[in-house]
C-alpha positions as a Python dict, from the first residue, in 0.01 Angstrom:
ca = {
    (1, 'M'): (0, 0, 0),
    (2, 'T'): (-233, 5, 296),
    (3, 'G'): (-431, 272, 471),
    (4, 'A'): (-634, 571, 361),
    (5, 'Y'): (-505, 917, 282),
    (6, 'A'): (-601, 1242, 451),
    (7, 'G'): (-692, 1374, 105),
    (8, 'T'): (-934, 1251, -160),
    (9, 'V'): (-800, 966, -373),
    (10, 'I'): (-843, 1044, -742),
    (11, 'S'): (-994, 735, -901),
    (12, 'P'): (-915, 673, -1171),
    (13, 'P'): (-602, 886, -1142),
    (14, 'T'): (-587, 1197, -1363),
    (15, 'P'): (-293, 1210, -1606),
    (16, 'A'): (-12, 1432, -1477),
    (17, 'P'): (-4, 1768, -1649),
    (18, 'E'): (255, 1850, -1911),
    (19, 'F'): (360, 2213, -1912),
    (20, 'V'): (658, 2445, -1907),
    (21, 'L'): (646, 2767, -1703),
    (22, 'T'): (913, 3009, -1579),
    (23, 'A'): (1083, 2924, -1250),
    (24, 'T'): (1195, 3184, -998),
    (25, 'D'): (1550, 3165, -1137),
    (26, 'G'): (1414, 3280, -1474),
    (27, 'R'): (1463, 2947, -1648),
    (28, 'P'): (1196, 2729, -1811),
    (29, 'W'): (1074, 2453, -1578),
    (30, 'D'): (932, 2144, -1750),
    (31, 'F'): (685, 1986, -1507),
    (32, 'D'): (695, 1640, -1665),
    (33, 'R'): (1075, 1619, -1676),
    (34, 'E'): (1142, 1786, -1339),
    (35, 'S'): (879, 1594, -1142),
    (36, 'R'): (967, 1247, -1270),
    (37, 'G'): (1093, 1025, -989),
    (38, 'F'): (941, 1238, -712),
    (39, 'V'): (617, 1292, -530),
    (40, 'T'): (526, 1636, -656),
    (41, 'L'): (282, 1847, -456),
    (42, 'L'): (128, 2085, -709),
    (43, 'Y'): (-57, 2391, -589),
    (44, 'F'): (-210, 2694, -762),
    (45, 'G'): (-212, 3006, -545),
    (46, 'Y'): (-76, 3356, -500),
    (47, 'T'): (157, 3534, -262),
    (48, 'H'): (-96, 3797, -151),
    (49, 'C'): (-336, 3524, -32),
    (50, 'P'): (-439, 3606, 324),
    (51, 'D'): (-500, 3253, 448),
    (52, 'V'): (-518, 2934, 240),
    (53, 'C'): (-185, 2959, 55),
    (54, 'P'): (40, 3039, 352),
    (55, 'V'): (-129, 2775, 569),
    (56, 'H'): (-82, 2502, 305),
    (57, 'M'): (283, 2595, 248),
    (58, 'A'): (359, 2618, 621),
    (59, 'N'): (198, 2281, 696),
    (60, 'I'): (378, 2105, 412),
    (61, 'A'): (712, 2261, 509),
    (62, 'A'): (668, 2155, 872),
    (63, 'A'): (578, 1799, 769),
    (64, 'L'): (882, 1775, 541),
    (65, 'H'): (1100, 1866, 838),
    (66, 'E'): (933, 1595, 1050),
    (67, 'I'): (994, 1304, 814),
    (68, 'P'): (1341, 1157, 755),
    (69, 'F'): (1559, 1353, 512),
    (70, 'D'): (1591, 1061, 268),
    (71, 'L'): (1211, 1063, 232),
    (72, 'A'): (1172, 1441, 227),
    (73, 'S'): (1429, 1459, -55),
    (74, 'K'): (1187, 1260, -273),
    (75, 'V'): (920, 1532, -251),
    (76, 'K'): (899, 1846, -465),
    (77, 'V'): (659, 2125, -380),
    (78, 'V'): (556, 2326, -686),
    (79, 'F'): (365, 2653, -636),
    (80, 'V'): (214, 2799, -954),
    (81, 'T'): (103, 3159, -920),
    (82, 'V'): (-246, 3248, -1041),
    (83, 'D'): (-164, 3619, -998),
    (84, 'P'): (124, 3694, -1238),
    (85, 'D'): (43, 4069, -1231),
    (86, 'R'): (164, 4093, -869),
    (87, 'D'): (376, 3780, -839),
    (88, 'S'): (703, 3845, -1018),
    (89, 'T'): (958, 3564, -1005),
    (90, 'A'): (1146, 3763, -738),
    (91, 'Q'): (828, 3806, -530),
    (92, 'L'): (752, 3433, -562),
    (93, 'R'): (1103, 3340, -448),
    (94, 'R'): (1095, 3575, -146),
    (95, 'W'): (754, 3445, -41),
    (96, 'L'): (838, 3075, -84),
    (97, 'D'): (1166, 3118, 105),
    (98, 'N'): (955, 3199, 413),
    (99, 'F'): (846, 2835, 408),
    (100, 'D'): (1126, 2639, 241),
    (101, 'P'): (1394, 2757, -4),
    (102, 'G'): (1358, 2425, -189),
    (103, 'F'): (999, 2496, -291),
    (104, 'V'): (964, 2560, -663),
    (105, 'G'): (783, 2875, -773),
    (106, 'L'): (644, 2894, -1126),
    (107, 'R'): (497, 3181, -1324),
    (108, 'G'): (330, 3201, -1662),
    (109, 'A'): (66, 3386, -1858),
    (110, 'T'): (-281, 3366, -1706),
    (111, 'V'): (-414, 3187, -2014),
    (112, 'A'): (-145, 2916, -1982),
    (113, 'V'): (-210, 2864, -1611),
    (114, 'T'): (-586, 2849, -1674),
    (115, 'R'): (-530, 2576, -1935),
    (116, 'I'): (-331, 2372, -1683),
    (117, 'E'): (-597, 2415, -1414),
    (118, 'Q'): (-872, 2310, -1654),
    (119, 'A'): (-673, 2006, -1775),
    (120, 'L'): (-658, 1897, -1411),
    (121, 'G'): (-1032, 1946, -1362),
    (122, 'L'): (-984, 2252, -1142),
    (123, 'A'): (-1190, 2567, -1167),
    (124, 'P'): (-972, 2848, -1303),
    (125, 'A'): (-869, 3126, -1070),
    (126, 'T'): (-1065, 3452, -1086),
    (127, 'A'): (-980, 3801, -962),
    (128, 'E'): (-1239, 3976, -745),
    (129, 'R'): (-1212, 4351, -694),
    (130, 'A'): (-1227, 4477, -339),
    (131, 'P'): (-1304, 4832, -223),
    (132, 'G'): (-1008, 5064, -272),
    (133, 'G'): (-886, 4909, -596),
    (134, 'E'): (-720, 4605, -444),
    (135, 'Y'): (-826, 4260, -543),
    (136, 'I'): (-828, 3908, -409),
    (137, 'V'): (-805, 3595, -617),
    (138, 'G'): (-1045, 3304, -593),
    (139, 'H'): (-843, 2992, -666),
    (140, 'P'): (-850, 2614, -617),
    (141, 'A'): (-760, 2531, -258),
    (142, 'A'): (-643, 2173, -312),
    (143, 'V'): (-283, 2053, -322),
    (144, 'L'): (-251, 1780, -585),
    (145, 'A'): (-15, 1489, -519),
    (146, 'V'): (140, 1378, -849),
    (147, 'V'): (316, 1042, -843),
    (148, 'G'): (459, 895, -1160),
    (149, 'D'): (241, 994, -1451),
    (150, 'S'): (-76, 1057, -1249),
    (151, 'V'): (-245, 1286, -1002),
    (152, 'R'): (-324, 1046, -717),
    (153, 'V'): (-462, 1248, -425),
    (154, 'A'): (-616, 1594, -376),
    (155, 'Y'): (-552, 1748, -34),
    (156, 'P'): (-805, 2010, 79),
    (157, 'F'): (-743, 2322, 281),
    (158, 'G'): (-719, 2217, 644),
    (159, 'T'): (-492, 1918, 587),
    (160, 'R'): (-284, 1911, 904),
    (161, 'Q'): (92, 1872, 943),
    (162, 'I'): (42, 1535, 1107),
    (163, 'D'): (-163, 1420, 807),
    (164, 'W'): (107, 1530, 562),
    (165, 'A'): (376, 1359, 771),
    (166, 'R'): (174, 1037, 768),
    (167, 'D'): (77, 1048, 400),
    (168, 'L'): (403, 1156, 237),
    (169, 'P'): (588, 828, 309),
    (170, 'K'): (291, 633, 169),
    (171, 'L'): (296, 843, -148),
    (172, 'I'): (674, 801, -178),
    (173, 'E'): (624, 423, -179),
    (174, 'R'): (421, 471, -499),
    (175, 'I'): (704, 636, -697),
    (176, 'P'): (768, 408, -996),
    (177, 'A'): (1108, 244, -1003),
    (178, 'R'): (1340, 390, -1263),
    (179, 'P'): (1437, 150, -1537),
    (180, 'H'): (1802, 41, -1534),
    (181, 'G'): (2031, 94, -1827),
}
């Protein structure tokens, strides 16, 4: 594979996380099993986020609509909420549908999500109280590209649609071939 990525290449690659959380349809979603054979864009955020989360999701959705369907169908976008108190599975589904109904929304106990973040070398999300009783959540702002059994690239906030559209086909080329038989 040639050319650099718009994100930061993880070298050596971090092992892909293994976890099971609840999907928006209420069923358990096994990250290892469900992401195998795809480029999986893993992101930790929350639906009340005023800026970073909606911008990332909108840019990725737009890029997936720019690349050929056969390539886009090899990409899964997985959004893990770091605010399960406000983000019910129904709330997650409604919010993600604003970007792409194919995006996967996952929810779990804060302690479980924190373990996953830490295993990936990410700082765990923290709630910060604002005046009036509301709160905002400080959370990692990177989208992690998981290919095969490894996290390969971390994409920071500000990654543009054109960058995603250029990088996704290169990441797809890295998907390991499935064994025959």
